[in-house]
C-alpha positions, 0 to 999 in steps of 0.5 A: 606542076604536080606531074613535074614534082612527082617525076622529080621526087622519083628522080631524087629517090632513084638518084640517091639509091643509085648513089648508095649502090655505086658508093658501096660497090666501089668501096667493096671493090677497093676496101680502102679504110680512109673512106670507110666512114664516108661510105657509111654516111652516103649509104645511110642517106640512100637508106633514108631515101629508100625507107621514105619511099617505102613508107607510103606503101608499107606504113608502120612506125618501124620503118620510120624508126629505121629511117630516124636511126639512119638519118642520125647515123649519117650525120655521125658517120660524116663527123667520124670521117671528118675526125679521121681526115682532120683529127679531133681529140678522143674526148670530143669524139666521145661527146659527139657519140653520146650526143648522136645516141641521145638524138637518135633515142629521142627521135625513136621515142617521138616516132614510136610513142608520140600520137600521130599528127603534128608534134607539140609540147615535149615531143616537139622539143625532143624532135627539135633538139635531136634535129639540132644535133644532126644539123651540127654533126653535118654543118661543122664537117661541111665547113671544115672540108671547105676551109681545108680545101684551100691549100690542097692539090687540085684534085683533093680541093675539088673533091673536098668542096664537092663533098662540102657542097653536097652535105651543105645542100642537104642540110639546107633542104632539111633546115628550110623544110623544118623552118617553112613548116606547112609552107614547104608544101607550096609547089614552088618551094617543093620544086626548089627543094627537089631540084636542090636534092637532085643536084646533091647526088652527083656532088656526093658521088664525084666527091667519093669516086670522080671519073678519070676525065673529071680528074683530068679537068681538075688537074688542068691548072696543075698541068699549066704550072708543070712546065715551070716545075720541070725547069726548076728541077733542072736548076735546083742546086742540091740532091735533097732540093731536087728530090723534095721538089720532084716529090711535091709536084708528083703529089700535086699532079695526081692529088695524092695525100702522101709520098716518098722518093727513094734512091737505088739503095732504098734511102729516103731522099724526100717525104711528103705527109705521112708514110703511105700505108694504104693504096699507093702507086710506085714508079721506078726511077732509072738512076745512074747507080740503079733503080730508085722509086717514086711512091705516092699514096692515096688518102681520104680525098685522093682518088684510087689511082688508075691508068691515067694517074700511073701514066702521068707519074711515069711520064713525070719520072722520065724528067725526075731521074736525069735531074737527080743524076745531074745534081748527084754528079755535080755533088760528086765533082764538088766533093772530088774537087774539094778533096783534090784541093785539100790534097794539093794544100797538104802537098804544098804545105809539106814541100814548103816545110821540107825546104831546109831538109832538101837544101841542106844535103845539096849545099853540103855536096856543093860546099865540099865539091868546091873545096876539092876543086879549089884544092887542085893539088889533092886531085891526082888526075884531070879525069878526077877534076872533070868528074868533080866539076860535073858533080858540082855543076849537076848539084847546082842544077839540082839545087836550082830545080829544087829551089824552083819547086819549093818557091812554087810550093810556097806560093801555093801554100801562101808562105812566100816571103819577099825581102825588099831592097833597092835593086839595080836592075841592070846589074841583076840583068848582067848577072843573069846574062852571065849565068845563061851565057853557056846556053847562048854559046852552044847556039852561038847567040850573042847576048847584049845589055843596054847601059841604062842604070835603073833601080827598083824596090824589090826582092833581088833573088826573085827579080834575078830568077825572073830574068833568068827565066826570060833569057832562057826562053829567049835563047830557046826560041832564037835561031842559032847564030842570032842575037838577044838584046836586053834593055831596062827602061823606066816608064813612069812608076814602072820598069820595063825589061825587054 
């Protein structure tokens, strides 16, 4: 058992030293400010481990003093990282700094001035008070990190919980060692403490810089839901909705802290979290009107983006650009249709309001031409009478066309008026036949009306116009020398004209 414990003790020392070196090297390579305090906390733990390994070899109280400062400093650095990730007031930060300084000072006094051997009296009280401050500095952030992980993207959630579990395990080892006292030297407890300490190192490392394969594992569930997200992009109704949905999923896919989506003109269509101000990943979007950008930003618990994250976002951008173009085109079509409808409404309103202005001069032309035709003595020649008849006929035809246009405009503008009265359909049909008789004569078509007297409540002018239209079409599509029969019959509450 002693050999196993010695081996595990050495493994823990090596693991924490390697952890400190790896974390420091990774941070020096990237120098992201968001994780600065976390680097300090983990490196100081590695320093405590290294100093404890040197203590049996070099002895002296100086090494113990340095280990005490690094021990308290690790707790304070963890709290400062928590304050950067989950902000606290400046007053609380000052109070924590004073408490950590006081705890470090008390432990320094105990280490440097207290006699060697078991602590007792004021020295024991001072050591326990300082230890309690360190425990609070570690316990509160660990609990906060675990709670804050619940609604985070998969990568952030896993990293937060790994960090929380790592420091909580460290706190558990230290607390149990203090509480157990001399019993902590029992082989079974020492074995449990060493195994727990050995597990803390990997937890803290993957919370700081998880490898790409592990990030892919953490994103597995997000990838499962990605298919439905793509469908949502294709069914979203507005450009703003598509942009926000696309950005939120891009953030989730790579575990980013923030992001924004810009169109080709640089206008921000959607934002997520604070503006990216550290390490970020910018992916171009091939939009129909130019190149937009999808930008996701790293945060305190976002991995520094590598080739795997870039490839994933680039693949996702292939679906985002067409979705944005689709809703942009739909919005443009809706706007164009609205403008056309508004123009048509104004046109109809204008024509409906111009009915008097258009009809009045034509009525005057028709009236004076009728007077001249009736007063045949004032016309010198038959040619003049022929010309005047052509003027009158053309004027009536033009008035009919204008009336049709104005009636249609009134229908579109919702200004149609009906003058209801008792109408003899057969009489109106006979009048309509008389009006289209010249058209039928040109094709030698016979027009016949059945002698059925039918009356309805309707607008006589509108009924007449409908009959003229029906007869004109019948003459147009009847072969020369044919026949058109017109009948009016009552069928219950309706009247059928055929």
